[in-house]
N, C-alpha and C positions, 0 to 999 in steps of 0.2 A: 504493498498499500504505498501512498505517496508521504513523504516526510512533511514536518511542518517547522521548517528553519526560523520561526518568527520568535526573536528574542523577546519580545514584549510580551508575547504568551509565555514563555518558560520563565519569565520573571514573577508574572501573576501566579503562575502554578507552583513555582519554588517558594512564595515568598514567608512560607512558615520555617525557613533556614534563614541564617545570618547572611547578607548579602555578599561578603568576600566567598562564602561557600557556594552560594549560587552562581557567583562568577565563575567559580573552578568547575564547577559541575557543566555549565554550559558550555564552557570553552571546551572540555575533553569527552564529555558524555554525547552521547547518539541519540536523537529524537527518532522513534519509530513508532509505527501504529501496527496493530495485528487484530484479526478478525476474530470472531469467538471459534473455538476450535482448535486453535493454533495452539502446538506444543511448543513451549519455549525452551523447556530444560527437561532431559531423562535422566533415568536414574544412572549412575555408572559413567555420566559424562562430565567432564572438567568444565568447570563454570568460566567463561570469557566475559563475560559482564552481568552485573549486578542490576536488575529490574529496579525501577523507582517509579510506581505506578502515577501518572498525573491525572489520567481519566478511565474509565471502567474497572474491569475487576479480573483478576487471577483466581484459582485455586490451585492449592497444593495438596499433593496426597502422596500416600505411600503404596508400593507395591509389594503385596506378601503372597506368595503362591500363587501367583496369576491371580489374585483379588485386590482390590484398591480399598483404601480407606483413606477419606478425606481427613486431612490435617488443619486446615486453616484456609481463610481467604486472604487477597492483598487486594486493598481497597486504595482509592488516590491518597498520596502523601505516605503511602507505607511502601516497604519492600519487603524481599524476602531474605529472613534472618537465616535460612538453611542454606541458601546460597551465600550469603554472606559468610558463615562460618564454613564453609568449604573452602571459599577463596582463602580466609587466614588460614586454615589448617592445610593449603595445598593439597586437597584431597577430592575425589570426583564425588558427585552429587548424590545423596541417598533418597533424594525424592523428585516427583515430576511436578513440574510448574505448567498448568495451562490454561488460556484463555478463554474464561467463562463468559464474559461481556467485552465486545470491542473494546481494545485497550490503548491508550497512548502511553508511551512509556519512554523515560530517559533512560538509556543502557549505561552504566558505571563501568569503564573498563577496569578491569583486574588490577591492571598494572598500576592504576593510581591509588588504589585503595589504601595501601598501608601510608603513604604519605599523606593522604587526606586525614587519615586518621591521627597522625601526630601532629598536623597544622589547625586541624578543627575539630574542636572537642565537641561540638554541638552533633557531628556524626556519630561519634561514640554513644552520645545520649541518645540520638533516633534510634539506632538500633537495640540499645540496652533497654529502652521502654518497650521495644518490639520484643524483644527476647523474654520481657514479664510477661506480657499479652499473650505470646504463644504458648508459653509455660503453662500458662492458666487454663488455656484453651486445650491443650493437649491433655492436662489432668481431668477435664471435664469431659473429653471424648473416653478417656480409658475409665473413668468411673460409669458413665452410659455403656459402654462396651460389657463390664465385669457385673455390673449392680443392676442395669436396668431390662426389662422385657422388650422385645422388638417393638411392641407397639409404641411404647413410651419413649424409645429412642427415635422411632419415624416420627413421631408427633413433634417432638424437640426439635429434631431436623427441619419439619414443616415449618414450624414457628420462627426459628433461625433464617430462614429463606425469606419467610414474611419481613422481619426486622431489616434484613439485608436488601431487600429490593423495595421496601415499603408498599408492598401489594400484597392483598388477601388471595389473589388469584394466581398461580404459581405455574407458568407453563414448564413443566417437567415431565418426562417421560418415566414409566415405570420402570426400566431399565438405569436411566441416569441415576435413578435414586438409588437403586440395587448398588450399583458401581461406588456411589459415593459411601454408601455403609456397608459395604463389603458383604451383601447378601446374593440372594437370587433372584431374578426377576418375579418368579411365580409367586414365591414367597412373600414378597413385597405387595403384588397384587391382591394375594389374599389378607394380609394387613390392612391396606387401604380400606378394602371392602367392609373389613370389621369396623374401622375407625369410622366409615361413612355411616354403618348400621346405629354405631354409638351416637351419632350425631356431632362428631369432632371436624369432619370435612366433607366436602360434595365433591364427587369424581365428576369432570367434564371432559367433552371430547378433546378440549385442547390442552387439558392438564388438569390441577386440583384447586380448590377454595377452600381456604382454612376458614371455618365457620367460629 
């Protein structure tokens, strides 16, 4: 997709960062747009650039024995802490990052990361805050998997999506949900029908409505 080399645009999107750091990122970063469904990073791949999301949304998941488990989403003004960690430790990625909603990202080259961390404390602070947030989200995911039945996990997942998108009607397929929750499509379909019977959701041709 076409790049947007507009410095004013970048300054607006990066206003949550100190101006000197904004200038450094604009000078060395690469502005890119990717459509939904694009895989930006695969497991086992070395990270060449860390994505800083300006618009849209990424989702990050782990692959275990041919199953996927959703870990977290990356929203505007956020980046991928797992990619950041892989760059710092010079190791391949242990996660997959996929575009869920068309995104505009500023790709931060790995070669610059160590220097920026030395010169711009705010960059350390940005990733530290996200580490804390992702750690909390991972603990919540583990709790859901270990201690909650699938209907409860599924309803919590749908309500998270509602908060994330701001819409009660979600355009999701049963297969997408199954992949995110590490389940089977048939199991998700049966569970959704159960939730519909209980009055928690309404199944639509184009997706699911949270009631």
